[in-house]
C-alpha positions in Angstrom: 97.0 59.1 36.7 97.1 62.3 34.6 97.7 62.0 30.9 99.5 65.0 29.4 100.7 66.3 26.1 103.4 63.8 25.4 100.8 61.1 25.2 98.3 62.9 22.9 99.3 61.1 19.7 99.0 57.7 21.4 95.8 58.7 23.2 94.3 60.2 20.0 94.1 56.7 18.5 91.4 55.9 21.0 89.0 58.6 19.7 87.2 56.2 17.5 87.0 58.5 14.6 85.4 61.4 16.5 85.8 64.8 14.8 87.7 66.7 17.4 87.6 70.5 17.0 91.0 72.1 16.1 90.5 74.5 19.0 90.5 71.5 21.4 93.6 70.0 19.8 95.4 73.3 20.2 94.3 73.4 23.9 95.6 69.9 24.4 98.9 70.3 22.5 99.9 73.8 23.7 100.4 74.3 27.4 100.1 78.1 27.2 96.2 78.3 27.0 96.0 75.8 29.9 98.1 78.2 32.1 95.2 80.6 32.0 92.7 78.2 33.6 91.5 79.8 36.8 89.7 77.7 39.4 88.6 78.1 43.0 88.6 74.3 43.2 92.1 73.6 41.8 91.0 72.1 38.5 93.6 70.1 36.6 93.9 69.2 32.9 93.6 65.4 32.5 92.8 63.6 29.3 91.7 60.4 31.2 92.4 56.9 29.9 90.1 56.8 26.9 87.1 58.5 25.2 83.7 57.0 25.8 81.3 56.2 23.0 77.7 57.3 23.2 75.2 57.0 20.3 76.5 59.1 17.4 79.4 60.7 19.3 82.2 60.4 21.9 82.9 62.0 25.2 86.5 63.1 25.9 87.4 63.9 29.5 89.8 66.8 29.8 89.4 68.5 33.2 88.7 67.5 36.9 88.5 69.5 40.0 91.1 68.6 42.7 88.6 66.5 44.7 87.0 64.7 41.7 83.6 66.2 42.4 83.1 67.5 38.9 84.5 66.5 35.5 84.4 68.4 32.2 84.1 66.5 28.9 84.2 67.5 25.3 81.2 66.1 23.4 82.5 65.4 19.9 79.7 64.4 17.5 80.1 62.4 14.4 78.6 65.3 12.4 81.0 67.8 13.9 78.6 68.9 16.7 80.5 69.9 19.8 79.9 71.0 23.4 81.4 70.9 26.8 79.5 69.0 29.4 80.0 68.3 33.1 79.3 65.3 35.3 80.0 64.1 38.8 81.0 60.7 37.3 84.6 60.4 36.1 83.9 59.3 32.5 86.9 57.9 30.6 89.0 56.3 33.3 90.0 52.7 33.8 89.1 51.5 37.3 90.3 48.8 39.6 88.2 47.3 42.4 89.9 47.2 45.8 89.4 44.3 48.2 87.0 46.4 50.3 84.8 47.0 47.3 85.8 50.5 46.4 86.7 51.5 42.8 89.7 53.7 42.2 91.3 54.9 38.9 94.2 52.9 37.7 
């Protein structure tokens, strides 16, 4: 399930007080910058279901490739530190276990 701009205000409540850079908020709120994303793997903007707390900071999912092989997250530190990190694990999504044991995003 992709979360888009209309849900930003609701989703932002789940940031747990993270200091989100204004550039990231503009990227999320304004569709125009996202139109310029170029990707050989058909990456898609997706805020995920929630941010994830790690010591002293939060990870905010914002981009996945079309096959969910790589995910990009904003690292938003309590002190204002910020970075973009990648992972193969889809951080920030709610999951449901299927009867055959597989996990899929809700």
